[in-house]
C-alpha positions in Angstrom: 0.0 0.0 0.0 1.3 3.5 -0.9 2.3 5.7 2.0 2.1 9.4 1.7 3.3 11.8 4.4 3.2 15.5 4.9 5.8 16.9 7.3 5.7 20.6 8.4 8.7 22.4 9.7 8.8 25.8 11.3 12.2 27.3 11.1 13.6 29.3 14.0 13.8 33.1 13.4 16.8 33.8 11.1 17.3 30.1 10.2 15.0 30.0 7.2 17.9 29.7 4.7 19.6 26.9 6.5 16.4 25.0 7.0 15.7 25.4 3.2 19.2 24.1 2.4 18.9 21.0 4.7 15.4 20.1 3.4 16.3 20.8 -0.2 19.3 18.5 0.0 16.9 15.6 0.6 15.0 15.9 -2.6 17.3 14.5 -5.3 18.7 11.6 -3.4 15.3 10.7 -2.0 13.8 10.7 -5.5 16.5 8.3 -6.7 15.6 5.7 -4.0 13.8 2.6 -4.9 10.1 3.0 -4.1 10.0 6.8 -4.0 6.9 8.0 -6.0 7.4 11.7 -5.2 9.3 13.9 -2.8 8.9 17.7 -2.8 9.7 20.5 -0.4 7.5 23.7 -0.3 8.2 27.0 1.4 5.2 29.1 2.2 5.2 32.4 0.4 3.2 34.2 3.1 5.3 32.6 6.0 8.9 31.9 4.9 9.6 30.2 8.2 7.2 27.4 7.3 8.1 24.5 5.1 6.2 21.4 4.0 7.7 18.2 2.8 5.3 15.9 0.9 6.6 12.4 0.1 5.0 9.3 -1.2 6.5 5.8 -1.1 5.5 2.5 -2.8 5.1 0.7 0.6 6.4 0.5 4.2 9.6 -1.3 3.1 10.5 1.6 0.8 9.9 4.2 3.5 12.0 2.2 6.0 14.8 2.0 3.4 14.6 5.8 3.1 15.0 6.2 6.9 18.2 4.1 6.7 19.8 6.2 4.0 22.9 8.3 4.5 21.1 11.5 3.4 18.3 10.9 5.9 20.9 10.4 8.7 22.5 13.7 7.8 19.2 15.5 7.8 18.1 13.9 11.1 21.3 14.8 12.9 21.4 18.4 11.5 17.9 20.0 11.4 17.0 20.4 15.1 19.1 23.6 15.8 17.3 25.4 13.0 13.8 24.1 13.7 11.3 25.6 16.1 8.6 23.0 15.5 8.0 19.8 13.4 4.8 17.8 12.9 3.6 15.3 10.4 0.5 13.7 9.0 0.0 10.4 7.2 -2.3 11.2 4.3 -4.9 8.7 3.0 -4.6 9.6 -0.7 -4.0 7.6 -3.8 -1.2 8.6 -6.1 
């Protein structure tokens, strides 16, 4: 079953550029992973501190593989100093 997630990040004041850099660095390598259907990062025009990652994976195995990737480990160990808040939703949509 396809898994689609939406993750929202609120950057700390003055950390918008660094947050964008870290999140954007995930796009290309994630899209190259087996089982990635789509992976995009959006920055809100009316609130540049707010970012949304939308990702869709073929199945749970593909998502777990993503979480074991080198680029995911780099992101996971780097984003917290720049992030004020993070929350996610699993979306029940068909791709």
